[in-house]
C-alpha positions in Angstrom: 103.6 2.4 92.2 103.1 4.4 89.5 102.8 8.5 89.4 101.0 9.6 86.1 98.9 12.4 84.2 99.8 14.8 86.8 99.4 18.4 88.2 101.9 19.7 90.5 102.1 23.5 91.8 103.0 26.3 94.4 100.0 28.2 93.8 98.0 28.7 97.1 96.2 25.9 98.4 93.2 25.6 96.3 93.5 27.7 93.3 95.2 25.1 91.3 91.6 23.6 91.5 89.7 27.0 91.1 91.7 28.3 88.0 92.8 31.6 90.3 96.4 30.0 90.6 97.3 33.2 92.8 100.7 33.0 94.5 101.2 34.5 97.9 104.4 37.1 98.3 106.6 35.8 100.8 109.6 37.6 102.1 111.2 34.2 102.7 111.7 32.8 99.3 113.4 29.6 100.1 110.2 28.0 101.9 107.6 28.7 99.4 106.5 27.3 97.2 106.9 24.1 98.3 105.1 21.4 95.5 107.0 19.0 93.7 107.3 15.1 92.9 109.6 14.0 95.8 111.1 10.3 97.2 111.9 10.8 100.7 112.6 12.8 102.9 112.5 10.4 105.8 113.6 7.1 104.1 114.1 4.1 106.3 111.9 2.1 104.0 113.0 2.5 100.4 111.8 3.4 97.8 111.9 0.9 94.6 110.0 0.0 91.4 108.2 3.4 90.3 107.4 4.9 87.4 106.1 8.3 87.1 105.0 9.9 83.4 103.5 12.7 81.7 102.9 14.9 84.6 103.3 18.8 84.5 105.0 21.0 87.5 104.3 24.7 87.5 105.8 27.4 89.8 107.1 25.0 92.3 110.1 22.6 92.8 111.4 20.3 90.5 112.4 16.4 91.1 114.2 15.7 94.1 115.2 12.0 94.6 116.6 11.4 98.1 117.6 9.1 100.1 119.5 10.3 103.6 118.9 7.3 105.9 120.0 4.4 104.9 117.5 3.3 102.0 117.7 1.9 98.7 116.4 4.1 95.6 116.6 1.8 93.1 114.5 1.2 89.6 112.8 4.5 88.5 112.1 5.6 85.5 110.8 9.6 84.9 109.4 10.4 81.6 107.4 13.5 79.7 108.0 15.7 82.3 107.1 19.5 81.6 108.3 22.2 84.2 107.6 25.8 84.6 108.7 28.5 87.1 110.5 26.1 88.8 112.3 27.9 91.6 115.4 25.5 92.9 116.9 21.9 91.1 114.3 20.8 88.3 116.6 17.7 89.0 118.7 16.5 92.4 119.3 13.2 93.2 120.7 13.2 96.4 123.0 9.9 98.4 123.5 11.0 102.1 124.1 10.4 105.7 121.8 11.9 107.6 121.2 8.1 109.9 117.8 9.1 111.1 117.0 5.5 111.8 117.7 2.6 113.7 120.9 2.4 115.3 123.7 0.9 112.8 122.2 1.5 109.6 124.8 1.4 107.1 124.4 4.5 103.7 122.0 3.7 101.4 122.2 3.0 97.8 120.7 5.6 94.6 121.1 2.9 91.5 119.5 2.8 88.1 117.3 5.3 87.6 116.6 6.7 83.4 115.1 10.1 83.6 113.7 11.1 79.9 112.3 13.8 77.6 112.0 16.8 80.1 111.1 20.4 79.5 112.3 23.3 81.8 111.5 26.8 81.2 112.0 29.7 83.7 114.0 27.8 85.9 116.1 29.2 88.9 120.0 30.2 87.6 121.1 29.6 90.8 120.9 26.3 90.9 121.1 24.1 88.2 120.2 20.3 88.4 122.2 17.9 90.7 123.9 14.4 91.3 125.6 14.4 94.1 126.7 10.9 96.4 129.1 10.6 99.3 133.0 9.9 99.5 133.3 5.7 99.2 129.2 5.8 98.2 128.7 6.4 94.8 125.2 6.9 93.1 125.0 4.3 90.4 123.7 4.2 86.8 121.5 6.9 86.1 120.7 8.1 82.6 119.6 11.3 81.8 117.9 12.0 78.3 116.2 14.1 75.9 116.4 17.4 78.2 116.2 20.8 77.9 116.2 23.4 80.4 115.9 27.8 79.7 117.2 29.7 82.8 115.3 32.9 83.2 117.3 36.3 84.3 118.5 36.6 87.6 122.1 37.0 89.8 124.1 34.4 90.6 126.3 35.1 93.4 129.2 31.8 93.8 132.7 32.3 92.3 133.7 29.2 90.1 136.4 28.9 92.4 134.6 28.3 95.5 134.9 24.8 97.2 131.7 23.0 97.7 131.1 21.2 100.9 130.0 17.7 101.4 127.7 18.3 104.2 127.4 14.4 104.5 124.1 14.6 107.0 122.8 18.2 106.5 119.1 17.8 105.6 119.0 17.1 101.9 117.7 20.3 99.9 118.1 21.9 96.5 120.7 24.5 98.0 122.9 22.6 100.0 125.7 23.1 98.9 125.5 27.1 98.0 124.3 27.9 94.8 125.5 25.6 92.1 128.8 25.4 91.5 127.8 24.0 87.5 124.8 26.3 85.7 124.0 23.4 83.9 124.8 19.9 85.3 126.7 19.3 89.0 127.7 15.4 89.2 130.0 14.5 92.3 130.6 10.7 93.7 128.8 9.4 90.6 129.5 6.2 88.3 128.0 4.8 85.4 126.4 8.0 84.2 125.1 8.5 80.7 123.9 12.0 79.2 122.5 12.2 75.7 120.5 15.0 73.8 120.9 17.5 76.7 120.5 20.8 76.2 121.3 24.0 79.0 120.2 27.4 77.8 122.1 29.3 79.8 122.5 33.5 81.0 125.2 35.3 78.7 126.5 36.7 81.8 126.6 33.2 83.7 130.3 32.2 84.2 129.8 29.0 85.9 130.9 25.7 83.5 128.0 24.4 82.1 129.0 20.5 83.2 131.4 19.6 86.2 131.8 15.9 87.0 134.0 15.6 90.1 135.0 11.9 91.1 133.0 10.3 88.4 133.7 6.6 87.0 132.3 5.8 83.8 130.6 9.1 81.9 129.0 9.1 78.8 128.2 12.2 77.0 126.6 12.1 74.2 125.2 15.6 72.3 125.5 18.2 75.1 124.5 21.8 73.9 124.4 25.3 75.3 124.2 28.6 73.8 125.9 30.6 76.1 128.5 32.4 74.4 130.8 32.8 77.7 134.3 32.6 77.6 134.9 30.4 80.6 135.6 26.7 80.0 131.8 24.9 79.9 132.7 21.4 80.8 134.9 20.4 84.1 136.3 17.4 84.5 138.0 16.6 88.3 138.8 12.9 89.2 136.8 11.2 86.1 137.5 7.8 84.8 136.6 6.6 81.9 134.8 9.8 80.2 133.7 9.4 76.7 132.3 12.1 74.2 130.7 12.5 71.2 129.6 15.4 69.3 129.3 17.6 72.1 129.8 21.3 73.0 132.6 21.5 70.4 134.7 18.8 72.0 136.8 16.9 70.0 135.2 12.7 69.9 137.5 11.4 72.6 137.9 7.8 75.0 139.7 9.1 78.2 140.6 6.6 81.1 141.5 8.9 83.4 141.5 12.4 84.2 143.1 14.2 86.9 141.9 18.1 86.2 140.6 19.1 83.2 138.8 21.5 81.5 137.5 22.3 77.8 
């Protein structure tokens, strides 16, 4: 399957085509707009061997790759994407266990996904990006590269110390864990993560870390940058194994076998 040269929007129906680009006033902000490229939610059959390229997102939701009903989601490449005025996570990867399907189906897998060359402007600062698996069921082999995200001004309500619920069987959707605990990227229950040439342009007042890793094994981090002047820690690591960083956020280049709890 290929998805290429598409325009994705949450404008009122028909107004992308006629060029008027109307935005309805809707008090239920989380319900509108709804345009995006999304795998799932129904996911018994799975998603395999897919490429997405050269697509424009405008006033809509971001990429959502989700498997929560036991399916495999694997071998996906996504490249050359621009987003403007996205209203939730620009990138959201979720492996869950809602398990709405045949009885006895085991938890699925989400693995081997490459996402590169993504430009996001005017994103909602409450969200960030999310890669979240389940305890004992890791998301595997994910590579994010050459990604730039600019957040717009706006309130952020989550205290840094707030616990993040697992919500194993909850409907998968950005915001399912509350306000994102990281202003850039939150990764939990994952292994084989490569992050290269990623920039987060965050709010000066945002005291959340740019990157929060929780129960992640095998992390390679190269050239992660941010323009925030916050004095708060920019990277938080909890139960992280095989962590390597090069030229990132003023952190000394290092290779660490095991980190139980550390902040930079």
